[in-house]
Backbone of each chain as ProteinMPNN parsed JSONL, in Angstrom:
{"seq_chain_A": "MNKPFQTPIVLLGARLLSPYIMLFGWYVIIHGHYSPGGGFQGGALLAASILLIRVAGGRRVAQLQIKEFATTPLAVVGVSIYFAAGLVAVAMGGYFLDYGMLPIPGMDPAWLRYTGILIIEVGIGLAVMAILVMIYDNMVRGEDYG", "coords_chain_A": {"N_chain_A": [[105.314, 128.585, 98.333], [105.349, 128.619, 94.59], [103.005, 130.542, 92.752], [101.34, 130.629, 90.039], [98.613, 131.589, 89.489], [95.942, 133.238, 91.629], [93.105, 132.867, 93.086], [90.011, 133.345, 94.77], [88.276, 130.844, 94.86], [89.035, 128.644, 95.089], [89.867, 128.593, 97.23], [87.476, 128.817, 99.427], [86.144, 126.663, 98.176], [87.737, 124.745, 99.82], [87.167, 125.784, 102.163], [84.467, 124.89, 102.547], [84.7, 122.178, 102.02], [86.362, 121.208, 104.389], [85.078, 121.319, 107.073], [83.579, 119.203, 107.186], [84.904, 116.661, 106.494], [86.363, 116.371, 108.872], [84.85, 116.149, 110.642], [84.34, 113.709, 109.708], [86.057, 112.138, 110.123], [86.017, 112.473, 113.072], [83.972, 110.801, 113.626], [84.968, 108.383, 112.203], [86.82, 108.071, 113.987], [85.683, 107.617, 116.724], [83.937, 105.509, 116.309], [85.673, 103.567, 116.268], [86.505, 101.125, 117.335], [83.872, 99.217, 116.758], [83.936, 98.43, 114.218], [85.318, 98.601, 111.187], [88.345, 101.118, 110.287], [89.624, 103.392, 112.881], [92.224, 104.436, 115.228], [94.009, 105.44, 114.046], [93.291, 105.818, 110.688], [91.448, 107.865, 111.147], [92.863, 109.827, 112.564], [94.203, 110.209, 110.164], [92.374, 111.594, 108.47], [92.0, 113.861, 109.86], [93.959, 115.127, 109.606], [94.628, 115.591, 107.041], [91.652, 117.202, 106.211], [92.65, 119.502, 107.645], [94.973, 119.908, 106.196], [93.634, 120.241, 103.681], [93.559, 123.396, 103.785], [95.75, 124.334, 104.766], [96.684, 123.772, 102.133], [95.23, 125.604, 100.492], [94.844, 128.179, 101.602], [97.617, 128.757, 102.184], [100.14, 130.655, 104.172], [99.338, 132.633, 106.177], [96.488, 132.15, 106.643], [96.279, 129.75, 107.534], [97.652, 129.702, 109.868], [95.589, 130.869, 111.368], [94.069, 128.252, 111.91], [94.953, 125.588, 112.854], [98.47, 126.652, 114.826], [101.317, 126.679, 114.037], [103.329, 125.976, 115.908], [101.692, 124.635, 117.194], [101.621, 121.87, 116.728], [103.435, 120.003, 118.038], [102.874, 120.406, 120.476], [100.553, 118.849, 120.626], [100.578, 116.316, 119.514], [102.668, 115.444, 121.53], [100.15, 114.934, 123.602], [98.365, 113.27, 122.593], [100.182, 110.909, 122.857], [101.3, 110.743, 125.085], [98.392, 110.19, 126.197], [97.292, 107.753, 125.06], [99.93, 106.165, 126.625], [99.321, 106.458, 129.358], [96.817, 105.007, 129.309], [97.659, 103.076, 129.235], [99.843, 102.636, 131.215], [98.223, 102.827, 133.732], [96.543, 100.962, 133.949], [98.434, 99.021, 134.394], [100.059, 100.21, 136.691], [97.479, 99.368, 138.487], [97.763, 96.452, 138.411], [97.457, 95.049, 136.325], [98.403, 93.954, 133.23], [100.524, 95.786, 130.408], [98.722, 97.907, 129.102], [95.923, 96.463, 129.765], [92.854, 96.729, 129.785], [90.796, 95.773, 130.919], [91.448, 96.247, 133.817], [91.802, 98.858, 134.273], [90.913, 102.061, 136.25], [88.001, 102.501, 136.414], [84.739, 103.334, 137.634], [82.152, 101.314, 138.341], [81.796, 100.066, 136.057], [81.263, 96.916, 134.568], [84.1, 94.528, 133.142], [83.746, 93.971, 130.364], [82.798, 96.285, 129.36], [84.482, 98.155, 130.377], [86.64, 97.439, 128.601], [85.84, 97.617, 125.818], [85.714, 100.683, 126.471], [88.362, 101.507, 126.574], [89.397, 100.516, 124.515], [88.096, 102.723, 122.801], [89.717, 105.285, 124.41], [92.288, 105.106, 123.947], [92.462, 104.964, 121.067], [91.904, 107.353, 120.835], [93.498, 108.719, 122.017], [95.818, 107.919, 119.449], [94.654, 108.634, 117.409], [95.381, 111.852, 117.833], [97.613, 112.264, 117.828], [98.645, 111.42, 115.37], [97.452, 112.761, 113.492], [98.458, 115.686, 114.483], [101.322, 114.71, 113.528], [101.221, 114.377, 110.976], [101.039, 116.913, 110.176], [102.774, 118.286, 111.39], [104.336, 117.541, 109.837], [103.974, 118.436, 106.889], [104.273, 121.698, 107.481], [106.962, 121.436, 108.741], [108.11, 120.411, 105.852], [107.877, 122.634, 104.151], [108.349, 124.638, 105.238], [110.152, 128.189, 105.098], [110.031, 128.083, 102.736], [108.414, 131.085, 100.981], [104.997, 130.488, 100.541], [102.428, 132.187, 100.719]], "CA_chain_A": [[104.7, 127.992, 96.751], [105.28, 129.755, 93.734], [101.681, 130.704, 92.279], [100.779, 131.318, 88.579], [97.379, 133.021, 89.627], [95.478, 133.426, 92.969], [91.609, 132.599, 93.154], [89.333, 132.726, 96.048], [87.229, 129.895, 94.93], [89.848, 127.375, 96.096], [89.902, 128.433, 99.069], [86.288, 128.85, 99.861], [85.647, 125.358, 97.824], [88.327, 124.117, 100.752], [86.46, 126.355, 103.15], [83.525, 123.952, 102.876], [84.644, 120.976, 102.369], [87.349, 120.951, 105.242], [84.612, 120.574, 108.435], [82.825, 117.848, 107.428], [86.266, 115.628, 106.565], [86.343, 116.685, 109.544], [83.52, 115.66, 111.169], [83.753, 112.223, 109.323], [87.379, 111.858, 110.982], [85.858, 112.158, 113.927], [82.843, 109.541, 113.046], [86.436, 107.368, 112.535], [87.499, 107.221, 115.674], [84.724, 107.061, 117.675], [83.187, 104.612, 116.043], [86.74, 102.537, 115.545], [86.643, 99.901, 117.898], [83.329, 98.178, 116.41], [83.743, 99.125, 113.105], [86.485, 99.602, 110.2], [88.674, 102.478, 110.801], [90.38, 103.861, 114.154], [92.94, 106.025, 115.525], [95.314, 106.085, 112.452], [92.828, 106.509, 109.68], [90.629, 108.863, 111.331], [93.761, 110.913, 112.508], [94.7, 110.826, 108.795], [91.664, 112.603, 107.992], [91.573, 115.209, 110.435], [95.336, 115.818, 109.467], [93.215, 115.959, 105.537], [91.416, 118.411, 106.306], [93.746, 120.471, 108.169], [96.099, 120.619, 104.459], [93.516, 121.045, 102.825], [93.054, 124.443, 104.54], [97.171, 124.51, 104.824], [97.404, 124.344, 100.933], [94.249, 126.477, 100.024], [94.97, 129.074, 101.964], [98.709, 129.427, 102.666], [100.862, 130.146, 105.604], [98.487, 133.533, 106.599], [95.563, 131.642, 106.475], [96.613, 128.254, 108.414], [97.912, 130.029, 111.137], [94.059, 131.198, 112.204], [93.133, 127.371, 112.314], [96.014, 125.639, 113.906], [99.292, 127.376, 114.656], [102.499, 125.72, 113.486], [104.005, 125.327, 117.237], [100.986, 124.096, 118.448], [101.243, 120.716, 116.497], [103.833, 119.126, 118.809], [102.342, 119.705, 121.981], [99.237, 117.934, 120.291], [101.493, 115.32, 119.781], [102.854, 114.799, 122.624], [99.262, 115.04, 124.109], [98.426, 111.924, 122.284], [100.949, 110.041, 122.937], [100.42, 110.312, 126.866], [97.13, 109.786, 126.778], [98.141, 106.435, 125.163], [100.441, 105.413, 127.368], [98.486, 106.794, 130.462], [95.915, 104.373, 129.802], [98.387, 101.587, 129.547], [100.443, 102.501, 132.474], [97.097, 102.994, 134.582], [96.616, 99.408, 134.132], [100.301, 98.359, 135.087], [99.428, 100.259, 137.913], [96.317, 99.142, 139.057], [97.953, 94.96, 138.554], [97.006, 94.127, 135.231], [99.268, 94.195, 131.917], [100.528, 97.138, 129.796], [97.222, 97.969, 127.685], [95.086, 95.759, 129.894], [91.84, 97.382, 129.473], [89.851, 95.34, 131.993], [91.864, 97.075, 135.133], [91.374, 100.567, 134.553], [89.853, 102.213, 137.565], [86.548, 103.429, 135.555], [84.135, 102.696, 138.563], [80.67, 101.078, 137.679], [81.543, 98.972, 134.767], [81.969, 95.281, 134.041], [85.066, 94.059, 132.576], [83.654, 93.806, 128.849], [82.462, 97.504, 128.963], [86.008, 98.526, 130.698], [87.797, 97.234, 127.294], [85.466, 98.431, 125.021], [85.881, 102.302, 126.921], [89.782, 101.383, 127.468], [90.147, 100.96, 123.222], [87.91, 103.84, 122.98], [90.063, 105.979, 124.568], [93.42, 105.041, 123.268], [92.51, 105.482, 119.947], [91.03, 109.08, 120.873], [95.197, 109.293, 121.329], [96.384, 107.988, 118.831], [94.105, 110.055, 116.631], [95.683, 113.105, 117.629], [99.077, 111.895, 117.438], [98.804, 110.903, 113.686], [97.096, 114.606, 112.846], [99.411, 116.241, 114.782], [102.39, 114.713, 113.058], [101.253, 114.553, 109.646], [100.416, 118.477, 109.773], [103.679, 118.872, 111.252], [105.313, 116.999, 108.283], [103.827, 119.127, 106.133], [105.121, 122.372, 108.239], [108.347, 121.568, 108.398], [108.728, 120.647, 104.776], [107.315, 124.079, 103.94], [109.329, 125.963, 106.242], [111.243, 128.42, 104.354], [109.594, 128.766, 101.508], [107.379, 131.953, 100.681], [104.377, 130.479, 100.084], [101.191, 132.331, 100.83]], "C_chain_A": [[104.725, 129.121, 95.937], [103.98, 129.384, 93.134], [101.642, 131.293, 91.201], [99.608, 132.555, 88.787], [96.826, 132.498, 90.864], [94.224, 133.601, 92.619], [90.989, 132.045, 94.507], [88.29, 131.403, 95.812], [87.735, 129.045, 95.066], [89.738, 127.501, 97.051], [88.311, 128.517, 99.677], [85.852, 127.59, 99.872], [86.302, 124.193, 99.647], [87.984, 124.688, 102.248], [85.128, 125.299, 103.35], [83.435, 123.532, 102.767], [85.912, 120.36, 103.617], [86.189, 120.367, 106.765], [83.994, 119.61, 108.488], [83.691, 116.991, 106.888], [86.344, 115.363, 107.915], [85.95, 115.989, 110.735], [83.41, 113.945, 111.02], [85.156, 111.469, 110.099], [87.006, 111.577, 112.347], [85.004, 110.715, 114.61], [84.314, 108.175, 113.104], [86.138, 106.997, 113.721], [86.81, 106.825, 116.475], [84.281, 106.001, 117.573], [84.468, 103.45, 115.664], [87.257, 101.495, 116.223], [85.35, 98.847, 117.767], [83.316, 97.771, 115.089], [85.157, 99.316, 112.02], [86.799, 100.993, 110.3], [89.293, 102.161, 111.94], [91.173, 104.887, 114.2], [93.586, 106.455, 114.091], [94.294, 106.145, 110.83], [92.046, 108.091, 109.944], [91.561, 109.954, 111.749], [94.009, 111.188, 111.347], [93.911, 111.941, 108.045], [91.645, 113.692, 108.639], [92.79, 115.541, 109.568], [95.032, 116.127, 107.979], [92.931, 117.318, 105.111], [91.9, 119.643, 106.93], [95.177, 121.032, 106.655], [95.16, 120.766, 104.041], [93.771, 122.79, 102.578], [94.428, 125.066, 103.978], [97.454, 124.493, 103.313], [96.296, 125.364, 99.85], [94.468, 127.616, 100.177], [96.192, 130.279, 102.008], [98.935, 129.33, 104.204], [99.257, 131.188, 106.565], [97.174, 132.82, 107.015], [95.417, 130.563, 107.656], [96.864, 128.502, 109.609], [96.641, 130.493, 112.094], [93.592, 129.702, 112.41], [93.946, 126.707, 113.242], [97.23, 126.05, 113.587], [100.268, 126.462, 114.282], [103.367, 125.462, 114.922], [102.907, 124.713, 117.972], [101.055, 122.522, 117.998], [102.092, 119.343, 117.45], [103.417, 119.171, 120.536], [101.276, 118.386, 121.931], [99.626, 116.753, 120.021], [101.988, 114.325, 121.027], [101.726, 114.447, 123.794], [98.79, 113.79, 123.774], [98.958, 110.607, 122.032], [101.105, 109.585, 124.137], [99.64, 109.835, 126.975], [96.937, 107.918, 126.14], [98.663, 105.522, 126.02], [100.154, 105.643, 128.801], [97.716, 106.191, 130.868], [96.652, 103.484, 130.146], [98.97, 101.18, 130.674], [99.887, 102.47, 133.743], [96.853, 101.674, 134.719], [97.763, 98.891, 134.54], [99.498, 98.322, 136.168], [98.889, 99.795, 138.939], [96.443, 97.534, 139.013], [97.653, 94.714, 137.425], [98.302, 94.413, 134.277], [99.492, 95.426, 131.299], [99.104, 97.011, 129.074], [96.053, 96.982, 128.213], [93.747, 96.556, 130.693], [91.089, 97.38, 130.787], [90.509, 95.523, 133.273], [91.552, 98.062, 134.981], [90.232, 100.882, 135.257], [88.523, 103.045, 136.695], [85.464, 102.614, 136.941], [82.685, 102.399, 137.821], [80.594, 100.624, 136.471], [81.776, 97.745, 135.298], [82.731, 95.351, 133.312], [85.227, 94.594, 131.013], [83.239, 95.29, 128.583], [83.811, 98.454, 129.274], [86.953, 98.598, 129.225], [87.256, 97.658, 126.023], [85.964, 100.492, 125.216], [87.575, 102.409, 127.035], [90.156, 101.555, 125.65], [89.885, 102.517, 122.35], [89.007, 105.425, 123.221], [91.856, 106.288, 124.057], [93.752, 105.045, 121.824], [92.239, 106.906, 120.093], [92.872, 109.661, 120.905], [95.608, 109.333, 120.36], [96.195, 108.861, 117.288], [95.081, 111.286, 116.783], [96.788, 113.188, 117.321], [99.153, 112.0, 115.422], [98.692, 112.337, 113.179], [98.095, 115.563, 113.129], [100.645, 115.782, 113.872], [102.327, 114.714, 112.098], [101.142, 116.297, 109.329], [102.108, 119.075, 110.304], [105.029, 118.358, 110.221], [105.18, 117.988, 107.511], [104.776, 120.602, 106.639], [106.415, 122.334, 108.104], [108.701, 121.145, 106.273], [107.795, 121.954, 103.509], [107.954, 125.127, 104.705], [110.581, 126.198, 105.01], [111.364, 128.712, 103.266], [108.391, 129.79, 100.946], [106.135, 131.252, 100.316], [102.655, 130.928, 100.391], [101.851, 134.009, 101.573]], "O_chain_A": [[104.339, 130.252, 96.232], [103.7, 128.199, 92.952], [101.883, 132.5, 91.19], [99.585, 133.748, 88.487], [97.168, 131.369, 91.217], [94.028, 134.5, 91.801], [91.185, 131.001, 95.127], [87.544, 131.081, 96.737], [86.942, 128.125, 95.265], [89.505, 126.618, 97.877], [88.303, 128.013, 100.8], [85.323, 127.084, 100.861], [85.677, 123.358, 100.301], [88.411, 124.186, 103.288], [84.894, 124.97, 104.513], [82.269, 123.186, 102.957], [86.254, 119.177, 103.641], [86.393, 119.318, 107.375], [83.737, 119.024, 109.54], [82.958, 116.032, 106.642], [86.4, 114.183, 108.26], [86.63, 115.405, 111.579], [82.793, 113.145, 111.722], [85.121, 110.327, 110.557], [87.507, 110.6, 112.904], [85.239, 109.965, 115.557], [84.455, 107.298, 113.956], [85.525, 106.094, 114.29], [87.052, 105.774, 117.069], [84.121, 105.324, 118.588], [84.24, 102.552, 114.853], [88.298, 100.94, 115.873], [85.422, 97.785, 118.386], [82.687, 96.755, 114.792], [85.934, 100.25, 112.22], [85.977, 101.906, 110.38], [89.575, 100.995, 112.216], [91.085, 105.942, 113.571], [93.587, 107.467, 113.39], [94.888, 106.617, 109.861], [92.058, 109.092, 109.226], [91.226, 111.081, 111.385], [94.111, 112.393, 111.114], [94.352, 112.837, 107.326], [91.24, 114.67, 108.01], [92.538, 116.365, 108.689], [95.316, 117.304, 107.759], [93.404, 118.14, 104.327], [91.446, 120.745, 106.622], [95.864, 122.019, 106.392], [95.264, 121.911, 103.601], [94.08, 123.326, 101.513], [94.489, 125.937, 103.11], [98.443, 125.155, 102.997], [96.571, 125.733, 98.708], [94.398, 128.362, 99.2], [96.203, 131.509, 101.956], [98.459, 128.613, 105.084], [98.422, 130.668, 107.305], [96.885, 133.19, 108.153], [94.551, 130.592, 108.53], [96.459, 127.76, 110.503], [96.688, 130.482, 113.325], [92.608, 129.669, 113.148], [93.838, 127.046, 114.421], [97.531, 126.021, 112.393], [99.893, 125.291, 114.228], [104.173, 124.537, 114.829], [103.026, 124.311, 119.129], [100.566, 121.758, 118.831], [101.687, 118.188, 117.584], [103.577, 118.356, 121.444], [101.139, 117.414, 122.674], [98.801, 115.914, 120.383], [101.821, 113.147, 121.342], [102.085, 113.824, 124.794], [98.756, 113.025, 124.738], [98.556, 109.636, 121.392], [101.092, 108.39, 124.434], [99.639, 108.897, 127.772], [96.473, 107.031, 126.857], [98.2, 104.406, 126.252], [100.824, 104.938, 129.555], [97.4, 106.185, 132.058], [96.515, 102.965, 131.254], [98.906, 100.066, 131.195], [100.545, 102.211, 134.75], [97.004, 101.243, 135.862], [97.58, 97.986, 135.354], [98.736, 97.475, 136.635], [99.393, 99.709, 140.059], [95.453, 96.967, 139.476], [97.463, 93.499, 137.477], [99.184, 95.148, 134.72], [98.666, 96.293, 131.586], [98.617, 95.987, 128.594], [95.223, 96.614, 127.381], [93.694, 96.876, 131.881], [90.795, 98.321, 131.524], [90.005, 94.739, 134.078], [90.699, 98.378, 135.81], [89.089, 100.433, 135.171], [88.443, 104.267, 136.562], [85.515, 101.395, 137.107], [82.204, 103.096, 136.928], [79.57, 100.691, 135.791], [82.4, 97.532, 136.338], [82.508, 96.214, 132.463], [86.136, 95.239, 130.492], [83.353, 95.579, 127.391], [84.136, 99.364, 128.511], [87.712, 99.497, 128.865], [88.024, 98.047, 125.144], [86.377, 101.27, 124.356], [88.041, 103.405, 127.588], [90.951, 102.423, 125.289], [90.657, 103.203, 121.68], [89.051, 106.377, 122.442], [92.428, 107.364, 123.884], [94.889, 105.105, 121.356], [92.494, 107.577, 119.093], [93.402, 110.541, 120.226], [95.932, 110.431, 119.906], [96.96, 109.401, 116.489], [95.577, 111.7, 115.735], [97.165, 114.085, 116.568], [99.765, 112.708, 114.622], [99.577, 112.966, 112.599], [98.601, 116.235, 112.23], [101.089, 116.79, 113.322], [103.402, 115.077, 111.62], [101.187, 116.734, 108.179], [102.622, 120.061, 109.777], [106.186, 118.731, 110.024], [106.214, 118.617, 107.286], [105.935, 120.66, 106.227], [107.017, 123.139, 107.393], [109.561, 121.761, 105.643], [107.327, 121.865, 102.374], [107.908, 126.351, 104.583], [111.354, 125.468, 104.389], [112.266, 129.33, 102.701], [107.405, 129.235, 100.461], [106.124, 131.51, 99.112], [101.76, 130.089, 100.294], [101.059, 134.855, 101.989]]}, "seq_chain_B": "MIWEVELIILVFLALSAIVALEVKDMLVAVVMMTIFSFLMALLFIAMGAIDVGFTEAVIGAGVTGILFVVVVFQTSRKSND", "coords_chain_B": {"N_chain_B": [[82.634, 90.374, 94.334], [81.421, 91.77, 91.274], [82.578, 90.451, 88.517], [82.998, 92.024, 86.071], [83.529, 94.611, 86.504], [85.783, 94.628, 88.126], [87.536, 94.119, 86.318], [87.259, 96.416, 84.737], [88.309, 98.372, 86.542], [91.099, 96.839, 86.861], [92.13, 97.469, 84.169], [92.36, 100.706, 84.091], [93.5, 100.893, 86.48], [96.264, 99.862, 85.479], [96.936, 101.383, 83.035], [96.744, 104.114, 84.496], [99.122, 103.593, 86.088], [100.941, 103.333, 84.0], [100.948, 106.071, 82.626], [101.853, 107.522, 84.998], [104.618, 106.738, 84.765], [105.18, 107.474, 82.591], [104.897, 110.36, 81.633], [105.734, 113.814, 80.922], [105.403, 115.585, 82.913], [105.566, 116.638, 86.019], [103.595, 117.135, 87.872], [100.935, 116.192, 86.977], [101.762, 113.6, 86.911], [101.646, 112.991, 90.093], [99.211, 113.247, 90.083], [98.465, 111.33, 88.787], [99.6, 109.199, 90.228], [97.919, 109.484, 92.693], [95.366, 108.597, 91.479], [96.023, 106.37, 90.868], [96.334, 105.452, 93.086], [93.699, 105.366, 94.634], [92.3, 103.787, 92.757], [92.937, 100.761, 94.247], [92.702, 101.272, 96.344], [90.056, 100.698, 96.255], [90.331, 98.004, 94.798], [90.881, 96.57, 96.878], [88.857, 97.203, 98.77], [86.776, 95.178, 97.359], [88.263, 92.936, 97.561], [87.739, 92.397, 99.719], [88.89, 93.825, 101.838], [88.207, 96.096, 104.179], [89.4, 97.468, 105.96], [91.955, 97.866, 104.855], [91.798, 98.893, 102.931], [90.093, 101.367, 102.947], [92.296, 102.846, 105.007], [94.253, 102.957, 102.405], [92.478, 104.166, 100.739], [92.656, 106.913, 102.254], [95.233, 107.391, 103.14], [96.85, 106.966, 100.911], [95.54, 108.44, 98.634], [95.237, 110.993, 99.927], [97.016, 112.141, 101.45], [99.461, 111.952, 101.049], [99.554, 112.694, 98.255], [99.025, 115.207, 98.471], [101.82, 116.04, 99.726], [103.344, 115.061, 97.773], [102.526, 116.736, 95.793], [103.449, 118.81, 97.332], [106.437, 118.815, 97.38], [107.011, 118.573, 94.26], [106.633, 121.145, 93.629], [109.05, 122.274, 95.58], [111.311, 121.236, 94.33], [113.389, 121.617, 91.458], [113.513, 121.065, 87.498], [115.733, 121.063, 85.97], [118.949, 120.652, 87.24], [121.071, 123.162, 89.393], [123.645, 123.681, 89.763]], "CA_chain_B": [[82.079, 91.552, 92.899], [80.776, 91.261, 89.45], [83.774, 90.131, 87.532], [83.2, 92.828, 84.68], [83.98, 95.838, 87.255], [87.126, 94.452, 88.385], [87.984, 94.145, 85.083], [87.599, 97.746, 84.205], [89.049, 98.528, 87.622], [92.299, 96.923, 86.807], [92.398, 98.328, 83.045], [92.554, 101.431, 84.687], [94.742, 100.657, 86.936], [97.612, 99.693, 84.739], [96.528, 102.663, 82.291], [97.314, 104.943, 85.654], [100.747, 103.728, 86.095], [101.481, 103.741, 82.941], [100.746, 107.126, 82.512], [102.234, 108.148, 85.833], [105.728, 106.527, 84.478], [106.076, 107.804, 81.172], [104.563, 111.668, 81.506], [106.626, 114.297, 81.408], [104.867, 116.796, 83.957], [105.558, 115.82, 87.638], [102.202, 117.452, 88.36], [100.632, 114.822, 85.987], [102.557, 112.325, 87.661], [101.194, 113.216, 91.169], [97.415, 113.299, 90.342], [97.964, 109.654, 88.495], [99.296, 108.714, 91.872], [96.857, 109.427, 93.673], [94.229, 108.106, 91.219], [96.081, 104.813, 90.98], [95.946, 104.965, 94.784], [92.485, 105.12, 94.81], [91.785, 102.257, 92.428], [94.112, 100.017, 94.151], [91.488, 101.404, 97.214], [88.25, 99.836, 95.54], [89.93, 96.717, 94.785], [91.458, 96.199, 98.426], [87.767, 96.969, 99.474], [86.353, 94.188, 96.465], [88.18, 91.868, 97.982], [87.32, 91.998, 101.432], [89.672, 93.848, 103.383], [87.981, 97.143, 104.138], [90.269, 98.448, 106.747], [93.254, 98.079, 103.946], [91.145, 99.805, 101.45], [90.272, 102.461, 104.285], [93.665, 103.532, 104.827], [95.093, 102.889, 101.331], [92.302, 105.499, 100.068], [92.922, 108.009, 102.939], [96.766, 107.851, 103.2], [97.396, 106.919, 99.573], [94.983, 108.897, 98.127], [94.599, 112.234, 100.76], [97.817, 113.187, 102.462], [100.604, 111.825, 100.414], [99.671, 114.004, 97.089], [99.29, 116.483, 99.049], [103.092, 116.165, 100.496], [103.919, 114.87, 96.636], [102.566, 118.143, 95.677], [104.857, 120.049, 98.319], [107.501, 117.923, 96.752], [106.405, 118.974, 93.536], [106.869, 122.677, 94.294], [109.851, 123.174, 96.02], [112.26, 121.145, 93.231], [113.282, 122.105, 89.888], [113.927, 119.755, 86.689], [116.847, 121.391, 86.106], [120.078, 121.076, 88.647], [121.578, 124.877, 89.492], [125.063, 123.612, 89.364]], "C_chain_B": [[81.635, 90.791, 91.67], [82.602, 92.088, 88.941], [84.252, 91.762, 86.573], [83.829, 94.486, 85.466], [84.947, 95.689, 87.699], [87.916, 94.462, 87.416], [88.446, 95.566, 84.548], [88.592, 98.912, 85.125], [90.698, 98.72, 87.382], [92.675, 97.608, 85.128], [93.144, 99.426, 83.322], [93.773, 101.864, 85.133], [96.125, 100.396, 86.258], [97.871, 101.344, 83.982], [97.114, 103.895, 83.59], [98.669, 105.037, 85.749], [101.064, 103.729, 85.248], [102.078, 105.501, 82.561], [101.494, 108.039, 83.313], [103.869, 107.826, 85.584], [106.561, 107.241, 83.444], [105.766, 109.444, 80.819], [106.066, 112.522, 82.011], [106.356, 115.292, 82.735], [104.735, 115.919, 85.491], [104.106, 116.085, 88.341], [101.429, 116.492, 88.298], [100.74, 113.733, 86.734], [101.515, 111.547, 88.961], [99.914, 112.803, 91.068], [97.305, 111.538, 89.756], [98.823, 108.903, 89.454], [98.525, 108.355, 92.601], [95.496, 108.642, 92.951], [94.94, 106.514, 91.264], [95.782, 104.509, 92.552], [94.129, 104.591, 95.042], [91.536, 103.83, 94.156], [91.911, 100.852, 93.089], [93.099, 100.209, 95.518], [90.198, 100.507, 97.025], [89.06, 98.84, 95.448], [90.062, 96.037, 95.748], [89.92, 96.09, 99.076], [86.836, 95.597, 98.93], [86.788, 93.05, 96.936], [88.256, 91.636, 99.319], [88.116, 92.732, 102.373], [89.815, 95.662, 103.359], [88.879, 97.69, 105.224], [91.418, 98.64, 105.968], [92.951, 99.041, 103.367], [90.922, 101.012, 102.325], [91.271, 103.197, 104.384], [94.571, 103.86, 103.855], [94.308, 104.375, 100.775], [92.373, 107.073, 100.785], [94.213, 108.471, 103.064], [97.21, 108.15, 101.159], [97.079, 108.638, 98.533], [94.854, 110.498, 98.061], [96.073, 112.54, 100.887], [99.222, 113.212, 101.599], [100.715, 112.323, 98.86], [99.709, 114.903, 97.686], [100.957, 116.65, 99.405], [103.823, 116.105, 99.15], [103.708, 116.397, 95.293], [103.892, 119.102, 95.851], [106.129, 119.816, 97.265], [108.021, 118.57, 95.906], [107.485, 121.046, 93.206], [108.287, 122.988, 94.804], [111.276, 122.797, 95.002], [111.793, 121.762, 92.414], [114.243, 121.036, 89.49], [114.868, 120.041, 86.715], [117.738, 121.521, 87.103], [120.577, 122.475, 88.491], [123.142, 124.237, 88.824], [125.915, 123.353, 87.977]], "O_chain_B": [[81.562, 89.615, 91.314], [83.269, 93.122, 88.95], [85.33, 92.347, 86.466], [84.499, 95.301, 84.833], [85.463, 96.792, 87.88], [89.077, 94.826, 87.604], [89.547, 95.864, 84.085], [89.282, 99.851, 84.728], [91.413, 99.716, 87.497], [93.68, 98.318, 85.097], [94.336, 99.463, 83.016], [94.653, 102.62, 84.722], [97.096, 100.934, 86.79], [98.709, 102.191, 84.291], [98.117, 104.521, 83.245], [99.356, 106.047, 85.597], [102.075, 104.427, 85.331], [103.208, 105.931, 82.328], [101.864, 109.119, 82.852], [104.591, 108.626, 86.179], [107.754, 107.517, 83.315], [106.311, 109.889, 79.809], [106.961, 112.266, 82.817], [107.298, 115.637, 83.448], [104.06, 114.958, 85.858], [103.609, 115.354, 89.197], [101.118, 115.854, 89.304], [99.808, 113.033, 87.129], [100.947, 110.456, 89.028], [99.455, 112.024, 91.903], [96.452, 110.718, 90.097], [98.626, 107.69, 89.366], [98.341, 107.255, 93.122], [94.65, 108.13, 93.684], [94.285, 105.573, 91.713], [95.16, 103.568, 93.045], [93.628, 103.61, 95.591], [90.6, 103.183, 94.626], [91.234, 99.899, 92.703], [92.607, 99.126, 95.835], [89.616, 99.763, 97.815], [88.622, 98.137, 96.359], [89.53, 94.928, 95.79], [89.647, 95.126, 99.791], [86.219, 94.948, 99.774], [86.042, 92.072, 96.889], [88.83, 90.704, 99.884], [88.12, 92.426, 103.566], [90.722, 96.371, 102.922], [88.918, 98.906, 105.033], [92.063, 99.634, 106.3], [93.67, 100.03, 103.224], [91.909, 101.748, 102.323], [91.221, 104.301, 103.843], [95.474, 104.682, 104.01], [94.922, 105.395, 100.461], [92.215, 108.131, 100.175], [94.475, 109.673, 103.106], [97.643, 109.097, 100.502], [97.822, 109.482, 98.033], [94.585, 111.205, 97.09], [96.332, 113.506, 100.17], [99.936, 114.207, 101.473], [101.805, 112.352, 98.289], [100.649, 115.655, 97.424], [101.263, 117.832, 99.244], [104.807, 116.836, 99.031], [104.417, 116.822, 94.381], [104.738, 119.7, 95.186], [106.6, 120.666, 96.508], [109.085, 119.164, 96.081], [108.489, 121.61, 92.771], [108.737, 124.064, 94.41], [112.16, 123.633, 94.815], [110.697, 122.294, 92.244], [115.108, 120.402, 90.094], [115.482, 119.401, 87.569], [117.525, 122.406, 87.932], [120.477, 122.96, 87.364], [123.566, 124.357, 87.674], [127.146, 123.363, 87.999]]}, "name": "protein", "num_of_chains": 2, "seq": "MNKPFQTPIVLLGARLLSPYIMLFGWYVIIHGHYSPGGGFQGGALLAASILLIRVAGGRRVAQLQIKEFATTPLAVVGVSIYFAAGLVAVAMGGYFLDYGMLPIPGMDPAWLRYTGILIIEVGIGLAVMAILVMIYDNMVRGEDYGMIWEVELIILVFLALSAIVALEVKDMLVAVVMMTIFSFLMALLFIAMGAIDVGFTEAVIGAGVTGILFVVVVFQTSRKSND"}
């Protein structure tokens, strides 16, 4: 990206703000199954915290946080968590995403459904975060922006 | 919600939309779009749709603003051919 002037204050502010946005994103994901929010909104907040550093710091600083080649495996891990939770329920004799059939010992079905929604929301959050960061990386690729 | 507050939000919503359409500088238009999204999220929350308002605030005011800025900086106003 073309930069008319360069100042460390923008990067300092972004560094101050980014961890709190990321913490709030995890809060939204973890509390998503009984309050507003959820996997998509939390993942978008995580992506916003990473994109803030990428916009403020440029390519070299961005590589210190999450490298460009790490976004695709993160997305694959997130989608795999989602489908693993669904297909394990199928393998245990229920329907797809039937959380009551998940093989976690010592839990009654209500708590199993509670935990199952939490598991797939962590997967959705990871996938959304990785895909949004990947879109940004592919949009700025080929342009020397830092 | 108090209807006066909603009226003020609606007036600023229309103002930001008109400025985003009419302004010459693309960066100002992106910022006005962000303001539009945030006011829209406030209205959604006032109407009781907390989840929709949350999504609008995160996506409309956060991520698409950054992506629009990238697009503005990667394109030029006049074509080269």
